[in-house]
C-alpha positions as CSV (number, residue, x, y, z in Angstrom):
1,M,0.0,0.0,0.0
2,N,1.3,3.5,-0.9
3,L,1.1,5.6,2.2
4,P,0.9,9.4,2.4
5,I,4.2,11.2,2.8
6,K,3.4,11.8,6.5
7,K,3.2,8.1,7.0
8,R,0.2,8.7,9.3
9,I,-2.1,5.9,10.1
10,V,-5.1,5.4,12.4
11,C,-5.3,2.2,14.4
12,A,-8.7,1.1,15.7
13,M,-7.9,0.3,19.4
14,S,-10.3,-1.9,21.4
15,G,-8.2,-2.4,24.5
16,G,-7.4,-5.9,23.4
17,V,-4.1,-7.6,22.6
18,D,-4.7,-7.7,18.8
19,S,-5.2,-4.0,18.2
20,S,-2.6,-3.1,20.8
21,V,0.1,-5.1,19.1
22,S,-1.0,-3.8,15.8
23,A,-0.5,-0.2,16.9
24,A,2.9,-1.2,18.4
25,L,4.0,-2.9,15.2
26,L,3.0,0.1,13.1
27,K,5.0,2.5,15.3
28,R,8.0,0.2,15.2
29,K,7.8,0.5,11.4
30,G,8.1,4.3,11.6
31,Y,4.5,5.3,11.1
32,E,2.9,8.2,13.0
33,V,0.2,6.2,14.7
34,I,-3.1,7.7,16.0
35,G,-5.3,5.4,18.1
36,C,-9.1,5.5,17.8
37,F,-11.4,3.9,20.3
38,M,-15.0,3.6,19.1
39,R,-17.9,4.1,21.4
40,N,-20.7,2.1,19.8
41,W,-22.9,1.4,22.7
42,E,-24.8,3.7,25.1
43,K,-24.8,2.6,28.7
44,H,-28.2,1.5,30.0
45,E,-29.7,1.4,33.4
46,D,-28.7,-2.2,34.3
47,D,-25.2,-1.8,33.0
48,D,-23.7,-1.3,36.5
49,S,-23.9,-5.0,37.0
50,P,-20.7,-7.1,37.0
51,T,-21.9,-8.7,33.8
52,K,-22.3,-5.4,31.9
53,C,-20.9,-4.6,28.5
54,T,-17.1,-4.0,29.1
55,N,-16.8,-0.8,27.1
56,D,-15.6,1.4,29.9
57,K,-13.0,-1.2,31.0
58,D,-11.9,-1.6,27.4
59,L,-11.4,2.2,27.1
60,D,-9.2,2.2,30.2
61,D,-7.1,-0.5,28.6
62,A,-6.8,1.4,25.3
63,I,-5.7,4.5,27.3
64,Y,-3.1,2.4,29.1
65,V,-1.7,1.1,25.8
66,S,-1.7,4.4,24.1
67,N,0.3,5.9,27.1
68,R,2.8,3.0,27.0
69,L,3.2,3.4,23.2
70,D,3.2,7.2,23.5
71,I,0.5,7.7,20.8
72,R,-2.5,10.0,20.7
73,L,-5.9,8.3,21.4
74,H,-9.2,9.7,20.0
75,V,-12.5,8.5,21.5
76,V,-15.1,8.5,18.7
77,D,-18.8,8.3,19.2
78,F,-20.7,6.1,16.7
79,I,-23.5,5.3,19.1
80,K,-26.3,6.6,16.8
81,D,-24.9,5.0,13.7
82,Y,-24.5,1.7,15.5
83,W,-28.0,1.8,16.8
84,T,-29.7,2.5,13.4
85,K,-27.4,0.5,11.1
86,V,-26.6,-2.5,13.3
87,F,-28.7,-2.8,16.5
88,E,-32.1,-2.0,15.1
89,P,-31.8,-4.5,12.2
90,F,-30.5,-7.0,14.9
91,L,-33.7,-6.5,16.9
92,N,-36.0,-6.7,13.9
93,D,-34.4,-9.9,12.8
94,Y,-34.9,-11.6,16.1
95,Q,-38.5,-10.4,16.2
96,T,-39.2,-12.0,12.9
97,G,-37.6,-15.3,13.7
98,L,-34.2,-14.8,12.1
99,T,-30.7,-15.3,13.6
100,P,-28.6,-12.2,12.7
101,N,-24.8,-11.6,12.7
102,P,-24.3,-8.0,13.9
103,D,-20.5,-8.2,13.7
104,I,-20.6,-8.4,9.9
105,L,-22.8,-5.3,9.8
106,C,-20.6,-3.5,12.3
107,N,-17.6,-4.0,10.1
108,K,-19.5,-2.9,7.0
109,Y,-21.2,0.2,8.3
110,I,-19.1,1.3,11.3
111,K,-15.5,0.3,11.4
112,F,-14.8,0.3,7.6
113,D,-17.2,3.1,6.7
114,A,-17.9,5.6,9.5
115,L,-14.5,5.2,11.1
116,L,-12.7,5.3,7.8
117,K,-14.5,8.5,6.8
118,Y,-13.6,10.0,10.2
119,C,-10.0,9.3,9.5
120,Q,-10.2,11.0,6.2
121,E,-12.2,14.0,7.3
122,R,-10.8,14.6,10.8
123,L,-7.4,13.0,11.1
124,D,-5.8,13.9,7.8
125,T,-5.1,10.3,6.7
126,T,-6.8,7.8,4.5
127,C,-5.2,4.8,6.2
128,L,-6.9,2.6,8.8
129,A,-5.4,-0.4,10.6
130,T,-7.3,-2.9,12.7
131,G,-6.3,-6.1,14.7
132,H,-8.2,-8.5,12.4
133,Y,-6.6,-11.8,11.6
134,A,-6.9,-11.6,7.8
135,Q,-4.6,-10.5,4.9
136,I,-5.3,-8.3,1.9
137,K,-4.1,-9.6,-1.5
138,K,-2.2,-6.6,-2.9
139,D,-2.5,-7.7,-6.5
140,E,-6.3,-8.3,-6.6
141,Q,-7.6,-6.5,-3.5
142,G,-9.1,-9.7,-2.1
143,I,-9.1,-10.9,1.5
144,N,-7.1,-14.0,2.5
145,Q,-7.3,-15.8,5.8
146,D,-5.5,-18.3,8.1
147,F,-8.2,-20.7,9.3
148,I,-6.6,-21.2,12.7
149,K,-7.4,-17.7,13.9
150,D,-9.6,-16.3,11.1
151,Q,-11.7,-13.2,11.1
152,S,-12.0,-12.8,7.4
153,F,-15.5,-14.3,7.8
154,F,-16.6,-11.1,9.5
155,L,-15.1,-9.0,6.7
156,C,-17.1,-10.6,3.9
157,H,-19.3,-7.6,3.3
158,L,-16.5,-5.0,2.7
159,N,-16.2,-3.3,-0.6
160,S,-13.1,-3.6,-2.6
161,S,-12.9,0.2,-2.8
162,V,-11.9,0.4,0.9
163,L,-9.2,-2.3,0.8
164,P,-6.3,-0.1,-0.5
165,F,-6.7,2.0,2.6
166,V,-6.8,-0.8,5.2
167,E,-3.9,-2.6,7.0
168,F,-4.1,-5.7,9.2
169,P,-0.7,-5.7,10.9
170,V,-1.2,-9.0,12.8
171,G,-3.1,-10.6,9.9
172,G,-0.5,-13.2,9.1
173,M,0.4,-14.1,12.7
174,M,-0.8,-16.7,15.2
175,K,-2.6,-15.6,18.3
176,S,0.1,-17.1,20.5
177,D,2.8,-15.1,18.6
178,V,0.8,-11.9,19.1
179,K,0.6,-12.5,22.9
180,H,4.3,-13.3,23.0
181,L,5.0,-10.0,21.2
182,A,2.8,-8.1,23.7
183,N,4.9,-9.5,26.5
184,E,8.1,-8.4,24.8
185,M,6.6,-4.9,24.3
186,N,5.9,-4.6,28.0
187,L,2.1,-5.0,27.5
188,E,1.8,-8.0,29.8
189,K,-1.4,-6.6,31.3
190,I,-3.1,-6.7,27.9
191,A,-1.5,-10.1,26.9
192,Q,-3.1,-11.6,30.0
193,K,-6.5,-10.1,29.4
194,H,-9.3,-12.5,28.9
195,E,-10.4,-12.6,25.3
196,S,-13.8,-11.2,24.6
197,M,-16.3,-13.6,23.0
198,G,-19.8,-13.2,21.7
199,L,-21.7,-10.0,21.1
200,C,-19.9,-6.9,22.6
201,F,-23.0,-5.2,23.8
202,V,-24.3,-8.3,25.6
203,G,-21.1,-8.7,27.7
204,K,-21.3,-11.6,30.2
205,R,-25.1,-11.4,30.6
206,K,-27.3,-14.3,29.6
207,F,-28.6,-13.4,26.1
208,S,-32.2,-14.1,27.1
209,R,-32.0,-11.5,29.9
210,F,-30.4,-9.0,27.6
211,I,-32.8,-9.3,24.7
212,S,-35.8,-9.1,27.0
213,Q,-34.9,-5.5,27.7
214,F,-35.7,-4.6,24.1
215,I,-38.2,-7.3,22.9
216,P,-41.1,-8.3,25.2
217,D,-42.1,-11.9,25.6
218,N,-44.5,-13.2,22.9
219,V,-45.7,-16.5,24.2
220,G,-46.6,-19.0,21.5
221,Y,-47.0,-22.7,21.0
222,I,-44.4,-25.4,20.5
223,K,-45.5,-28.2,18.1
224,L,-43.9,-31.6,17.5
225,I,-42.8,-31.6,13.9
226,E,-43.7,-35.2,13.4
227,T,-47.3,-35.0,14.5
228,N,-48.2,-31.3,14.6
229,E,-49.2,-31.9,18.2
230,I,-49.0,-29.0,20.6
231,I,-46.6,-30.0,23.3
232,G,-46.2,-26.7,25.2
233,K,-45.4,-23.0,25.0
234,H,-42.4,-20.8,24.3
235,H,-41.4,-17.3,25.5
236,G,-41.1,-15.8,22.0
237,L,-39.2,-16.5,18.8
238,H,-36.5,-14.0,19.7
239,C,-35.4,-16.3,22.5
240,Y,-34.4,-19.2,20.4
241,T,-32.5,-20.2,17.3
242,I,-32.6,-23.2,14.9
243,G,-30.9,-26.3,16.3
244,Q,-31.1,-25.1,19.9
245,R,-32.4,-27.4,22.6
246,I,-35.8,-26.2,23.9
247,T,-37.8,-27.0,27.0
248,P,-41.5,-26.0,26.9
249,I,-42.5,-23.4,29.6
250,D,-45.2,-25.7,31.1
251,R,-43.1,-28.8,30.8
252,Y,-46.1,-31.2,30.8
253,Y,-44.9,-33.0,27.7
254,K,-42.8,-36.1,28.4
255,S,-40.2,-37.1,25.8
256,S,-37.6,-39.9,25.8
257,K,-35.3,-37.6,23.8
258,P,-34.4,-33.9,24.2
259,L,-36.2,-31.5,21.9
260,Y,-34.5,-29.3,19.4
261,I,-35.8,-26.4,17.3
262,A,-36.3,-27.5,13.7
263,R,-38.3,-24.6,12.3
264,K,-39.8,-21.3,13.4
265,D,-43.1,-19.9,11.9
266,A,-42.9,-16.1,12.4
267,I,-46.5,-15.5,11.1
268,E,-48.2,-18.0,13.5
269,N,-45.6,-17.6,16.3
270,I,-45.0,-21.3,16.4
271,I,-41.8,-23.3,17.1
272,Y,-41.6,-26.8,15.6
273,A,-39.5,-29.1,17.7
274,A,-37.8,-32.4,16.8
275,P,-36.9,-35.2,19.2
276,G,-33.2,-36.0,19.2
277,T,-30.1,-33.9,18.3
278,N,-29.7,-35.8,15.0
279,H,-33.3,-35.8,13.9
280,P,-33.5,-35.4,10.0
281,A,-35.8,-32.3,10.5
282,L,-32.6,-30.5,11.7
283,F,-30.6,-31.2,8.5
284,T,-30.7,-30.0,4.9
285,K,-28.7,-30.6,1.8
286,S,-29.4,-27.2,0.2
287,F,-30.5,-23.7,1.1
288,H,-31.4,-20.4,-0.5
289,T,-29.8,-16.9,0.0
290,D,-30.6,-13.3,-0.8
291,I,-28.7,-11.5,-3.6
292,P,-25.0,-12.0,-2.8
293,H,-22.4,-9.3,-2.1
294,W,-19.1,-9.8,-4.0
295,I,-16.0,-8.1,-2.7
296,N,-14.7,-7.6,-6.2
297,E,-17.2,-8.8,-8.8
298,I,-19.3,-11.9,-9.5
299,P,-17.1,-14.9,-10.4
300,S,-16.9,-15.1,-14.2
301,V,-17.8,-18.8,-14.3
302,L,-21.0,-18.1,-12.2
303,K,-21.9,-15.2,-14.5
304,E,-21.4,-17.2,-17.6
305,T,-22.8,-20.7,-16.6
306,R,-25.0,-19.7,-13.6
307,E,-23.2,-22.4,-11.6
308,Y,-20.0,-22.2,-9.6
309,K,-18.1,-24.6,-7.3
310,C,-16.4,-23.0,-4.4
311,D,-15.9,-23.3,-0.6
312,F,-18.3,-21.9,2.0
313,R,-18.8,-21.4,5.7
314,F,-21.8,-20.3,7.7
315,Q,-20.0,-20.2,11.0
316,H,-16.6,-18.6,11.4
317,K,-15.2,-21.5,13.4
318,H,-16.1,-24.0,10.8
319,R,-13.6,-25.4,8.3
320,P,-14.5,-24.6,4.6
321,L,-16.9,-27.0,2.8
322,S,-17.0,-27.4,-1.0
323,V,-20.4,-26.5,-2.4
324,V,-22.1,-25.7,-5.7
325,I,-23.9,-22.3,-6.0
326,S,-26.5,-21.7,-8.6
327,L,-27.7,-18.3,-9.7
328,S,-31.4,-17.8,-9.8
329,N,-33.3,-15.6,-12.3
330,N,-33.6,-12.9,-9.6
331,N,-29.8,-13.1,-8.8
332,T,-30.3,-14.9,-5.5
333,L,-28.4,-18.1,-4.9
334,N,-29.2,-21.7,-4.3
335,V,-26.4,-23.5,-2.4
336,S,-26.1,-27.3,-2.8
337,L,-24.3,-29.1,0.0
338,P,-22.2,-32.3,-0.5
339,I,-23.4,-33.7,2.9
340,P,-26.3,-33.1,5.2
341,I,-25.7,-30.0,7.4
342,R,-27.4,-29.3,10.7
343,S,-28.9,-26.0,11.8
344,I,-28.7,-23.8,8.7
345,C,-30.2,-20.6,10.2
346,P,-32.0,-18.0,8.2
347,G,-30.5,-14.6,8.9
348,Q,-26.9,-15.9,9.1
349,Y,-24.4,-15.4,6.3
350,A,-23.0,-17.9,3.9
351,V,-19.4,-16.8,3.1
352,F,-17.8,-18.0,-0.1
353,Y,-14.1,-18.7,-0.7
354,D,-11.9,-19.5,-3.6
355,G,-9.1,-21.3,-1.8
356,D,-8.0,-18.9,0.9
357,E,-9.6,-15.8,-0.7
358,V,-12.9,-14.5,0.4
359,L,-15.1,-13.9,-2.6
360,G,-18.1,-12.5,-0.8
361,A,-21.2,-13.5,1.1
362,A,-25.0,-13.8,0.9
363,R,-27.6,-13.8,3.7
364,I,-29.4,-17.1,4.2
365,I,-33.2,-16.5,3.7
366,D,-34.5,-20.1,3.6
367,S,-32.9,-23.2,5.1
368,G,-34.3,-25.4,2.4
369,I,-36.2,-28.6,2.5
370,S,-35.4,-30.7,5.6
371,L,-34.2,-34.3,5.2
372,Y,-37.3,-35.2,7.3
373,D,-39.6,-33.8,4.6
374,L,-37.5,-35.7,2.0
375,K,-38.2,-38.9,3.9
376,W,-34.5,-39.4,4.7
377,R,-33.8,-42.8,6.3
378,E,-30.1,-43.1,6.7
379,P,-28.3,-42.4,10.0
380,L,-27.1,-38.8,10.6
381,I,-24.4,-37.3,12.7
382,N,-24.0,-33.7,13.9
383,S,-22.1,-31.9,11.1
384,D,-20.4,-29.7,13.7
385,L,-18.3,-32.7,14.7
386,F,-16.2,-32.5,11.5
387,L,-16.8,-28.8,10.5
388,N,-15.5,-27.3,13.7
389,L,-11.9,-26.2,13.6
390,C,-11.3,-26.8,17.3
């Protein structure tokens, strides 16, 4: 990347080890580094609990690192943008029975749009660095990944136009090496910090408790998918996701096997449950997506033949799986799977790869016909057992 003469670059700093080492590496290379801490979440009444969103503690850590590295730190407020472009769609998806991925929207609309514009308009630089574990192909402006610690999944909705202005200083490193560097750089406090997992605005709270602050319970029926029999009630579609174990509120139904969510009917507010974790109602061999986003452009083979073989993942901790995607007349995609896959969730993203390059992604809108509806009779095993990387 050709940097401006001033060699000034902004590093998004979260208070974690990845962004901290990224800033240190950039300074070691001779850049004028400016740190930016993003405030994306407004504190709510119950956020004084020990399980609150850790935003304030993270800011303290970012200040600590910036002082140790002797760099300026700007605290930038994106609360309104985050609420309207990420959190409101998140709530709407849960209310309509979908399972969203707000991290992908945050990267698309906040970190690599709003923050990048802030760098350009307020900090006199076009260059932004983050602590993502991904690499940018300099020749074709694609995104590569190392599947051991890979965050390219969450960058699948970026536009190629922003990639020349983005750096991932730790993108080609292992997490253990990054922590080792942090210790060498006298950032032991940050290296020992517990890694944040899950949704940043939820913190350590139970998700059901958090979501109930924004979406009221909407009690509905649970039906057994095999008989259509009402077997109990649920708290609301927003409390559950496809593949999750479910226990009816009233608990009067007796089953020899645990019940798992096979389907959600948002119109009738009904959850259909299947007995057993490997019930064929939980599996599919194809699904349908919305119109895909391609980081560069639609693959030429797909454009010409309307079919394309590539790799895909729908969870970032999964290993890639070879699939065939077909282009529909309305430019949506049908994805054919080589093996039965459990718990394909509408609202999640199918991310497509050519080898180690991220091509783009499409939002799953229909989990397809279940193997139960196809009268599948062969034994099934949970696909997570061989898709999970760790």
